N, C-alpha and C positions, 0 to 999 in steps of 0.2 A: 564508572561511568556504563551506565545504563543503557539510555539511546543520542548514542552520537549525532549531528545533525549535521546539515551543508558550509550551516556562517561556524560549526567549529574542525575543518576539515576544508573549508572554501579550492586547494587547489588539486586534489585528489583524484587520480580520473574517475575513482569510483562517482561522482558526482557531473560526469560529464552528459551529453544529449546526446543518445541511439547506443549506451552501454547495455551490453544485455551480458549476466555473468550466468549460468550453466553451474551446481555444484549433483550432481546423483552416481550413481549405483547401477547394478543390472538391474532391481525391482520401483527405481523413478527417481524422476530430477526434474529438480524449485530448478525455477529460472527468477530475476530479478534482474529488472529496470531498477533504478536505484535514483532514476528522471522523475517516477512516480513517485519513492515511495517519503514519508510524513514521517516518520518515529511513530506511529501508531502503537506500535511494539505489539499489536496482538501474537503475534512468530515470536516473541520473545515471552512475551508471560506462557503463552499454549506449551510451547517445549524451548527450555533455556537448555535442554542440550543441544537442541538441536541448531536452534537457532542465535547466536551466541555474540554480539558485534564487537565485541572486546577482542577474542581473537580470530584467526586468515589461519584456513578460510572462514569464516565468518557463520555459511554455511555447513555444515557435517552428516548429510542422512544418515550414517551410517551407524545416524546414535541417538533412530527412536525406530516404528516403525513405517509401513507402505504409509496404509489404513491411519494412522495417527498426520501424520506430515500431511496426507492431503486433504485434511479438515479442520486444521490451522494455517495450511496456503485459505482453504478460504475463507477464513475470519477474513481475509486484509483484505482492508475498505476502496484502498484504492485500486486489488490489480499487478500495480508491484508482484504480489511474487502471484506462481504460478508454479501449475506439474503438470509432470507427461508420467501414464503409470510404463510399463517397463513389463511389466512381470503378471497384466490383463484384467490389474484390480480395475476400479470403478473410476472413469475421470472425471475433471471434475462439468457436473451438469452445469445447464445452461440454464437457465428462471426460465417456470414461461412464462408470468406475471413481469415487466419494466416494470420496476420499485425506483422514490425518486423520495426517500428522506433527507431529509436537515435534524442535520448532528449543532447539537446548541453549544452558536459562537468555536463552530463552525464551517467544514462546506457542507455541500449537496450528498451526500454517498448515495450514487445509482446504480445498481444493480440492474440485470438483465440482457437484452440482444439491443446494444450500444454501439450507436459508429459516431460520431461529430464527422462535422467534414469540415472547411476553415471558408473562410468570404468566398472564395476562390471557388468552390463545392468540395475542391478535393481533400478526401481523407488526413483524418487526422492520426483517429484512433479507432480502431473497435476491441471490441471487450466484453465481457459482462458484469467488470467490477471498474467501476471509475470512481474517482473522489470531484467536484469541483467546484472553486473556489469560489468565495462568494461576501469575499471583503475588500474583492477588490481592488488587492492588494500582490496576490502569486506574482512570483515570476516566470510567473508556467503556466502563462493563463493557456483554455481558459480550468488549466488544471487548482486545483490547491497544489501547495509548495507548503504547510505548516506557517504561513504566512503572521494566521491569524492570533496565532499567541503572539508571535511578536507584540503588534502594530494593539492588542488590545480589541478587537473586533470582540461586539458582542450582541448574544438576539436576543437574549436573554435578561433582567436586570442584578447588578448585579446583589449576592447578599449580605444582607445586613444587619446585623445582629441585635437583638431586642435589650434596648436596652431598658424600653420603661417596666 
């Protein structure tokens, strides 16, 4: 199983809100916030020796270079993964422009200086990367939790086989 989901392990404490796990060495610390992870698996595809959901701990920073780990962590569209350099290497840059990208059949992916406030104007999250729900089925609104896959949310017409 490459991509465990919250539905497969609903009672695991790693999926509770406000859980923050750190994995590090003397060069880099990777932080993972599981409540924001939608299991897109950019990390697993990027560095399977460092990120392996079948292993505990699932992140072993000694299995990759700090530069490679930083590069792959920045591919995470949800902001569930971040890094902090302890070796003087470059920190994650904040994009000069904030961009919003519609993912086909999925969330809105926002990169830049993002500050999300609730109806009471309290800050819900400040980050450089977030994925927001647009299917309406997320149990973690306004954030995407991957429910669009479960409910079959479509923003593009399904592909038809051409039989003519």
